[in-house]
PyMOL commands that place a pseudoatom at each C-alpha (Angstrom):
pseudoatom trace, name=CA, resn=MET, resi=1, chain=A, elem=C, hetatm=0, pos=[0.000, 0.000, 0.000]
pseudoatom trace, name=CA, resn=ARG, resi=2, chain=A, elem=C, hetatm=0, pos=[2.851, 2.366, 0.800]
pseudoatom trace, name=CA, resn=LYS, resi=3, chain=A, elem=C, hetatm=0, pos=[4.344, 1.739, -2.573]
pseudoatom trace, name=CA, resn=PHE, resi=4, chain=A, elem=C, hetatm=0, pos=[1.140, 2.675, -4.266]
pseudoatom trace, name=CA, resn=ALA, resi=5, chain=A, elem=C, hetatm=0, pos=[0.829, 5.878, -2.217]
pseudoatom trace, name=CA, resn=LYS, resi=6, chain=A, elem=C, hetatm=0, pos=[4.433, 6.922, -3.063]
pseudoatom trace, name=CA, resn=ILE, resi=7, chain=A, elem=C, hetatm=0, pos=[3.844, 6.334, -6.773]
pseudoatom trace, name=CA, resn=TYR, resi=8, chain=A, elem=C, hetatm=0, pos=[0.594, 8.246, -6.615]
pseudoatom trace, name=CA, resn=LEU, resi=9, chain=A, elem=C, hetatm=0, pos=[2.234, 11.169, -4.816]
pseudoatom trace, name=CA, resn=LEU, resi=10, chain=A, elem=C, hetatm=0, pos=[4.920, 11.320, -7.514]
pseudoatom trace, name=CA, resn=ILE, resi=11, chain=A, elem=C, hetatm=0, pos=[2.660, 10.920, -10.537]
pseudoatom trace, name=CA, resn=PHE, resi=12, chain=A, elem=C, hetatm=0, pos=[-0.110, 13.339, -9.461]
pseudoatom trace, name=CA, resn=PRO, resi=13, chain=A, elem=C, hetatm=0, pos=[2.088, 16.474, -9.219]
pseudoatom trace, name=CA, resn=VAL, resi=14, chain=A, elem=C, hetatm=0, pos=[3.730, 15.674, -12.555]
pseudoatom trace, name=CA, resn=ILE, resi=15, chain=A, elem=C, hetatm=0, pos=[0.367, 15.312, -14.339]
pseudoatom trace, name=CA, resn=SER, resi=16, chain=A, elem=C, hetatm=0, pos=[-0.939, 18.499, -12.682]
pseudoatom trace, name=CA, resn=ALA, resi=17, chain=A, elem=C, hetatm=0, pos=[2.132, 20.482, -13.747]
pseudoatom trace, name=CA, resn=LEU, resi=18, chain=A, elem=C, hetatm=0, pos=[1.845, 19.232, -17.338]
pseudoatom trace, name=CA, resn=SER, resi=19, chain=A, elem=C, hetatm=0, pos=[-1.822, 20.179, -17.561]
pseudoatom trace, name=CA, resn=LEU, resi=20, chain=A, elem=C, hetatm=0, pos=[-1.154, 23.683, -16.203]
pseudoatom trace, name=CA, resn=ILE, resi=21, chain=A, elem=C, hetatm=0, pos=[1.667, 24.223, -18.690]
pseudoatom trace, name=CA, resn=ALA, resi=22, chain=A, elem=C, hetatm=0, pos=[-0.503, 23.011, -21.565]
pseudoatom trace, name=CA, resn=CYS, resi=23, chain=A, elem=C, hetatm=0, pos=[-3.391, 25.291, -20.612]
pseudoatom trace, name=CA, resn=SER, resi=24, chain=A, elem=C, hetatm=0, pos=[-1.224, 28.400, -20.502]
pseudoatom trace, name=CA, resn=SER, resi=25, chain=A, elem=C, hetatm=0, pos=[-0.276, 28.175, -24.146]
pseudoatom trace, name=CA, resn=GLY, resi=26, chain=A, elem=C, hetatm=0, pos=[-1.232, 31.045, -26.506]
pseudoatom trace, name=CA, resn=GLU, resi=27, chain=A, elem=C, hetatm=0, pos=[-3.814, 28.831, -28.135]
pseudoatom trace, name=CA, resn=TYR, resi=28, chain=A, elem=C, hetatm=0, pos=[-6.549, 30.095, -25.774]
pseudoatom trace, name=CA, resn=GLU, resi=29, chain=A, elem=C, hetatm=0, pos=[-5.777, 33.812, -25.698]
pseudoatom trace, name=CA, resn=VAL, resi=30, chain=A, elem=C, hetatm=0, pos=[-8.759, 36.139, -25.852]
pseudoatom trace, name=CA, resn=THR, resi=31, chain=A, elem=C, hetatm=0, pos=[-8.650, 39.288, -27.942]
pseudoatom trace, name=CA, resn=SER, resi=32, chain=A, elem=C, hetatm=0, pos=[-11.012, 42.137, -27.159]
pseudoatom trace, name=CA, resn=TYR, resi=33, chain=A, elem=C, hetatm=0, pos=[-12.308, 44.577, -29.740]
pseudoatom trace, name=CA, resn=LYS, resi=34, chain=A, elem=C, hetatm=0, pos=[-13.897, 47.981, -29.285]
pseudoatom trace, name=CA, resn=VAL, resi=35, chain=A, elem=C, hetatm=0, pos=[-16.888, 48.652, -31.501]
pseudoatom trace, name=CA, resn=ASP, resi=36, chain=A, elem=C, hetatm=0, pos=[-18.037, 52.203, -32.136]
pseudoatom trace, name=CA, resn=TYR, resi=37, chain=A, elem=C, hetatm=0, pos=[-21.753, 52.610, -32.793]
pseudoatom trace, name=CA, resn=VAL, resi=38, chain=A, elem=C, hetatm=0, pos=[-24.404, 55.260, -32.800]
pseudoatom trace, name=CA, resn=GLU, resi=39, chain=A, elem=C, hetatm=0, pos=[-27.696, 54.509, -31.101]
pseudoatom trace, name=CA, resn=LYS, resi=40, chain=A, elem=C, hetatm=0, pos=[-30.645, 55.523, -33.230]
pseudoatom trace, name=CA, resn=THR, resi=41, chain=A, elem=C, hetatm=0, pos=[-34.286, 55.869, -32.265]
pseudoatom trace, name=CA, resn=VAL, resi=42, chain=A, elem=C, hetatm=0, pos=[-37.194, 55.782, -34.620]
pseudoatom trace, name=CA, resn=LYS, resi=43, chain=A, elem=C, hetatm=0, pos=[-40.207, 57.986, -34.009]
pseudoatom trace, name=CA, resn=ILE, resi=44, chain=A, elem=C, hetatm=0, pos=[-43.438, 56.998, -35.696]
pseudoatom trace, name=CA, resn=ASP, resi=45, chain=A, elem=C, hetatm=0, pos=[-46.300, 59.406, -36.095]
pseudoatom trace, name=CA, resn=THR, resi=46, chain=A, elem=C, hetatm=0, pos=[-49.412, 57.507, -35.099]
pseudoatom trace, name=CA, resn=ILE, resi=47, chain=A, elem=C, hetatm=0, pos=[-51.777, 60.216, -36.245]
pseudoatom trace, name=CA, resn=LYS, resi=48, chain=A, elem=C, hetatm=0, pos=[-51.958, 60.188, -40.021]
pseudoatom trace, name=CA, resn=ASN, resi=49, chain=A, elem=C, hetatm=0, pos=[-53.131, 63.203, -41.960]
pseudoatom trace, name=CA, resn=ILE, resi=50, chain=A, elem=C, hetatm=0, pos=[-56.347, 62.624, -43.823]
pseudoatom trace, name=CA, resn=THR, resi=51, chain=A, elem=C, hetatm=0, pos=[-56.679, 64.403, -47.119]
pseudoatom trace, name=CA, resn=LEU, resi=52, chain=A, elem=C, hetatm=0, pos=[-59.777, 64.498, -49.213]
pseudoatom trace, name=CA, resn=ASN, resi=53, chain=A, elem=C, hetatm=0, pos=[-59.784, 64.518, -52.970]
pseudoatom trace, name=CA, resn=GLU, resi=54, chain=A, elem=C, hetatm=0, pos=[-62.176, 67.313, -53.916]
pseudoatom trace, name=CA, resn=ASP, resi=55, chain=A, elem=C, hetatm=0, pos=[-62.966, 65.853, -57.347]
pseudoatom trace, name=CA, resn=LYS, resi=56, chain=A, elem=C, hetatm=0, pos=[-64.526, 62.776, -55.776]
pseudoatom trace, name=CA, resn=ILE, resi=57, chain=A, elem=C, hetatm=0, pos=[-66.513, 64.749, -53.211]
pseudoatom trace, name=CA, resn=LYS, resi=58, chain=A, elem=C, hetatm=0, pos=[-67.996, 67.429, -55.455]
pseudoatom trace, name=CA, resn=GLN, resi=59, chain=A, elem=C, hetatm=0, pos=[-71.722, 67.443, -55.206]
pseudoatom trace, name=CA, resn=ASP, resi=60, chain=A, elem=C, hetatm=0, pos=[-74.223, 69.852, -56.570]
pseudoatom trace, name=CA, resn=LYS, resi=61, chain=A, elem=C, hetatm=0, pos=[-75.685, 71.659, -53.547]
pseudoatom trace, name=CA, resn=ASN, resi=62, chain=A, elem=C, hetatm=0, pos=[-78.658, 72.890, -55.532]
pseudoatom trace, name=CA, resn=ASP, resi=63, chain=A, elem=C, hetatm=0, pos=[-79.762, 69.414, -56.545]
pseudoatom trace, name=CA, resn=LYS, resi=64, chain=A, elem=C, hetatm=0, pos=[-80.231, 67.697, -53.149]
pseudoatom trace, name=CA, resn=ASP, resi=65, chain=A, elem=C, hetatm=0, pos=[-82.628, 65.105, -54.543]
pseudoatom trace, name=CA, resn=ASN, resi=66, chain=A, elem=C, hetatm=0, pos=[-79.917, 63.379, -56.604]
pseudoatom trace, name=CA, resn=ILE, resi=67, chain=A, elem=C, hetatm=0, pos=[-77.308, 63.201, -53.825]
pseudoatom trace, name=CA, resn=LYS, resi=68, chain=A, elem=C, hetatm=0, pos=[-76.557, 59.687, -52.632]
pseudoatom trace, name=CA, resn=ASP, resi=69, chain=A, elem=C, hetatm=0, pos=[-75.671, 59.134, -49.003]
pseudoatom trace, name=CA, resn=ASN, resi=70, chain=A, elem=C, hetatm=0, pos=[-72.046, 57.995, -49.205]
pseudoatom trace, name=CA, resn=THR, resi=71, chain=A, elem=C, hetatm=0, pos=[-71.302, 58.552, -45.544]
pseudoatom trace, name=CA, resn=LYS, resi=72, chain=A, elem=C, hetatm=0, pos=[-69.676, 55.661, -43.784]
pseudoatom trace, name=CA, resn=ASP, resi=73, chain=A, elem=C, hetatm=0, pos=[-70.573, 54.533, -40.310]
pseudoatom trace, name=CA, resn=SER, resi=74, chain=A, elem=C, hetatm=0, pos=[-69.640, 57.134, -37.753]
pseudoatom trace, name=CA, resn=TYR, resi=75, chain=A, elem=C, hetatm=0, pos=[-67.746, 56.281, -34.594]
pseudoatom trace, name=CA, resn=SER, resi=76, chain=A, elem=C, hetatm=0, pos=[-67.138, 57.953, -31.283]
pseudoatom trace, name=CA, resn=TYR, resi=77, chain=A, elem=C, hetatm=0, pos=[-64.018, 57.462, -29.180]
pseudoatom trace, name=CA, resn=ILE, resi=78, chain=A, elem=C, hetatm=0, pos=[-64.226, 57.112, -25.420]
pseudoatom trace, name=CA, resn=ILE, resi=79, chain=A, elem=C, hetatm=0, pos=[-61.374, 56.804, -22.938]
pseudoatom trace, name=CA, resn=GLN, resi=80, chain=A, elem=C, hetatm=0, pos=[-61.683, 54.131, -20.272]
pseudoatom trace, name=CA, resn=ILE, resi=81, chain=A, elem=C, hetatm=0, pos=[-59.487, 54.575, -17.209]
pseudoatom trace, name=CA, resn=GLY, resi=82, chain=A, elem=C, hetatm=0, pos=[-60.753, 51.745, -15.037]
pseudoatom trace, name=CA, resn=ALA, resi=83, chain=A, elem=C, hetatm=0, pos=[-63.222, 48.891, -14.556]
pseudoatom trace, name=CA, resn=PHE, resi=84, chain=A, elem=C, hetatm=0, pos=[-64.272, 47.386, -11.243]
pseudoatom trace, name=CA, resn=SER, resi=85, chain=A, elem=C, hetatm=0, pos=[-66.586, 44.641, -10.085]
pseudoatom trace, name=CA, resn=MET, resi=86, chain=A, elem=C, hetatm=0, pos=[-66.449, 45.631, -6.393]
pseudoatom trace, name=CA, resn=GLN, resi=87, chain=A, elem=C, hetatm=0, pos=[-68.582, 48.698, -5.747]
pseudoatom trace, name=CA, resn=SER, resi=88, chain=A, elem=C, hetatm=0, pos=[-66.385, 50.059, -2.918]
pseudoatom trace, name=CA, resn=ASN, resi=89, chain=A, elem=C, hetatm=0, pos=[-63.274, 50.017, -5.141]
pseudoatom trace, name=CA, resn=PHE, resi=90, chain=A, elem=C, hetatm=0, pos=[-65.279, 51.582, -7.948]
pseudoatom trace, name=CA, resn=GLU, resi=91, chain=A, elem=C, hetatm=0, pos=[-66.533, 54.440, -5.757]
pseudoatom trace, name=CA, resn=ASN, resi=92, chain=A, elem=C, hetatm=0, pos=[-63.048, 55.210, -4.394]
pseudoatom trace, name=CA, resn=PHE, resi=93, chain=A, elem=C, hetatm=0, pos=[-61.537, 55.244, -7.876]
pseudoatom trace, name=CA, resn=LEU, resi=94, chain=A, elem=C, hetatm=0, pos=[-64.377, 57.356, -9.314]
pseudoatom trace, name=CA, resn=ASN, resi=95, chain=A, elem=C, hetatm=0, pos=[-63.988, 59.983, -6.580]
pseudoatom trace, name=CA, resn=ARG, resi=96, chain=A, elem=C, hetatm=0, pos=[-60.217, 60.137, -7.121]
pseudoatom trace, name=CA, resn=ALA, resi=97, chain=A, elem=C, hetatm=0, pos=[-60.673, 60.398, -10.903]
pseudoatom trace, name=CA, resn=LYS, resi=98, chain=A, elem=C, hetatm=0, pos=[-63.164, 63.243, -10.544]
pseudoatom trace, name=CA, resn=GLN, resi=99, chain=A, elem=C, hetatm=0, pos=[-60.724, 65.127, -8.287]
pseudoatom trace, name=CA, resn=VAL, resi=100, chain=A, elem=C, hetatm=0, pos=[-57.852, 64.736, -10.749]
pseudoatom trace, name=CA, resn=LEU, resi=101, chain=A, elem=C, hetatm=0, pos=[-59.644, 64.921, -14.123]
pseudoatom trace, name=CA, resn=GLY, resi=102, chain=A, elem=C, hetatm=0, pos=[-62.757, 66.949, -13.315]
pseudoatom trace, name=CA, resn=ASP, resi=103, chain=A, elem=C, hetatm=0, pos=[-66.472, 66.404, -13.741]
pseudoatom trace, name=CA, resn=GLU, resi=104, chain=A, elem=C, hetatm=0, pos=[-66.045, 65.009, -17.244]
pseudoatom trace, name=CA, resn=VAL, resi=105, chain=A, elem=C, hetatm=0, pos=[-65.545, 61.570, -15.649]
pseudoatom trace, name=CA, resn=TYR, resi=106, chain=A, elem=C, hetatm=0, pos=[-68.575, 59.283, -15.755]
pseudoatom trace, name=CA, resn=TYR, resi=107, chain=A, elem=C, hetatm=0, pos=[-69.294, 55.569, -15.501]
pseudoatom trace, name=CA, resn=GLU, resi=108, chain=A, elem=C, hetatm=0, pos=[-71.268, 52.916, -17.334]
pseudoatom trace, name=CA, resn=GLN, resi=109, chain=A, elem=C, hetatm=0, pos=[-72.504, 49.736, -15.754]
pseudoatom trace, name=CA, resn=SER, resi=110, chain=A, elem=C, hetatm=0, pos=[-72.388, 46.514, -17.713]
pseudoatom trace, name=CA, resn=GLY, resi=111, chain=A, elem=C, hetatm=0, pos=[-73.748, 43.657, -15.626]
pseudoatom trace, name=CA, resn=ASN, resi=112, chain=A, elem=C, hetatm=0, pos=[-71.822, 43.789, -12.352]
pseudoatom trace, name=CA, resn=LEU, resi=113, chain=A, elem=C, hetatm=0, pos=[-68.878, 45.645, -13.936]
pseudoatom trace, name=CA, resn=PHE, resi=114, chain=A, elem=C, hetatm=0, pos=[-68.482, 49.397, -13.438]
pseudoatom trace, name=CA, resn=LYS, resi=115, chain=A, elem=C, hetatm=0, pos=[-66.511, 51.027, -16.278]
pseudoatom trace, name=CA, resn=ILE, resi=116, chain=A, elem=C, hetatm=0, pos=[-65.076, 54.472, -15.519]
pseudoatom trace, name=CA, resn=ARG, resi=117, chain=A, elem=C, hetatm=0, pos=[-64.813, 56.566, -18.672]
pseudoatom trace, name=CA, resn=ILE, resi=118, chain=A, elem=C, hetatm=0, pos=[-64.030, 60.054, -19.944]
pseudoatom trace, name=CA, resn=GLY, resi=119, chain=A, elem=C, hetatm=0, pos=[-65.386, 62.011, -22.900]
pseudoatom trace, name=CA, resn=ARG, resi=120, chain=A, elem=C, hetatm=0, pos=[-66.910, 61.152, -26.235]
pseudoatom trace, name=CA, resn=TYR, resi=121, chain=A, elem=C, hetatm=0, pos=[-64.647, 62.378, -29.008]
pseudoatom trace, name=CA, resn=GLY, resi=122, chain=A, elem=C, hetatm=0, pos=[-65.541, 62.674, -32.683]
pseudoatom trace, name=CA, resn=ASN, resi=123, chain=A, elem=C, hetatm=0, pos=[-62.111, 61.712, -33.991]
pseudoatom trace, name=CA, resn=ARG, resi=124, chain=A, elem=C, hetatm=0, pos=[-59.366, 59.426, -32.800]
pseudoatom trace, name=CA, resn=ALA, resi=125, chain=A, elem=C, hetatm=0, pos=[-56.688, 62.146, -32.750]
pseudoatom trace, name=CA, resn=GLU, resi=126, chain=A, elem=C, hetatm=0, pos=[-58.482, 64.050, -29.974]
pseudoatom trace, name=CA, resn=ALA, resi=127, chain=A, elem=C, hetatm=0, pos=[-58.913, 60.847, -27.988]
pseudoatom trace, name=CA, resn=ILE, resi=128, chain=A, elem=C, hetatm=0, pos=[-55.211, 59.996, -28.330]
pseudoatom trace, name=CA, resn=LYS, resi=129, chain=A, elem=C, hetatm=0, pos=[-54.265, 63.419, -26.990]
pseudoatom trace, name=CA, resn=PHE, resi=130, chain=A, elem=C, hetatm=0, pos=[-56.503, 63.009, -23.966]
pseudoatom trace, name=CA, resn=VAL, resi=131, chain=A, elem=C, hetatm=0, pos=[-55.279, 59.449, -23.290]
pseudoatom trace, name=CA, resn=GLU, resi=132, chain=A, elem=C, hetatm=0, pos=[-51.752, 60.837, -23.001]
pseudoatom trace, name=CA, resn=ILE, resi=133, chain=A, elem=C, hetatm=0, pos=[-52.990, 63.524, -20.591]
pseudoatom trace, name=CA, resn=ALA, resi=134, chain=A, elem=C, hetatm=0, pos=[-54.808, 60.918, -18.476]
pseudoatom trace, name=CA, resn=ARG, resi=135, chain=A, elem=C, hetatm=0, pos=[-51.721, 58.683, -18.400]
pseudoatom trace, name=CA, resn=SER, resi=136, chain=A, elem=C, hetatm=0, pos=[-49.502, 61.606, -17.366]
pseudoatom trace, name=CA, resn=LYS, resi=137, chain=A, elem=C, hetatm=0, pos=[-51.870, 62.266, -14.430]
pseudoatom trace, name=CA, resn=GLY, resi=138, chain=A, elem=C, hetatm=0, pos=[-51.403, 58.738, -13.101]
pseudoatom trace, name=CA, resn=PHE, resi=139, chain=A, elem=C, hetatm=0, pos=[-54.053, 56.717, -14.942]
pseudoatom trace, name=CA, resn=THR, resi=140, chain=A, elem=C, hetatm=0, pos=[-51.531, 54.490, -16.718]
pseudoatom trace, name=CA, resn=ASP, resi=141, chain=A, elem=C, hetatm=0, pos=[-54.091, 51.877, -17.783]
pseudoatom trace, name=CA, resn=ALA, resi=142, chain=A, elem=C, hetatm=0, pos=[-56.153, 54.362, -19.827]
pseudoatom trace, name=CA, resn=PHE, resi=143, chain=A, elem=C, hetatm=0, pos=[-57.117, 53.203, -23.313]
pseudoatom trace, name=CA, resn=ILE, resi=144, chain=A, elem=C, hetatm=0, pos=[-59.474, 54.170, -26.128]
pseudoatom trace, name=CA, resn=VAL, resi=145, chain=A, elem=C, hetatm=0, pos=[-62.803, 52.428, -26.680]
pseudoatom trace, name=CA, resn=THR, resi=146, chain=A, elem=C, hetatm=0, pos=[-64.322, 52.796, -30.153]
pseudoatom trace, name=CA, resn=LYS, resi=147, chain=A, elem=C, hetatm=0, pos=[-68.114, 52.768, -30.337]
pseudoatom trace, name=CA, resn=LYS, resi=148, chain=A, elem=C, hetatm=0, pos=[-70.255, 52.772, -33.446]
pseudoatom trace, name=CA, resn=ASN, resi=149, chain=A, elem=C, hetatm=0, pos=[-72.852, 55.559, -33.418]
for i in range(1, 149): cmd.bond("trace and resi %d" % i, "trace and resi %d" % (i + 1))
show_as sticks, trace
zoom trace
């Protein structure tokens, strides 16, 4: 047994030294590179300009009998800032919303769900502006609801 231990004590350091020498070769050197870049941000305009072609819209005002009704369905845009099923939570939130946003805040009840809403806008651009105002005043979950008139 002693013989085995002596051989082991001699062989182990030699193998360890050889492995450390082999690992320190230049084969595994790491080179670092510096990359210069410019961070760019893209801004997208979500409100598109609507232009009307006057040639297509021209109608004779004097001849109202021959005018066809080409109007599409009209929509109104409402901002919803909260919805609650518990009446106590709803009342607390409604009171806070009226203090921050004014008397324009109202609610609609759908079943046992109380939806707290603001305004009725004729176009989406106005609603988007007011959503941003509502979000800046702390109502971060505000979103636009589109209703067909």
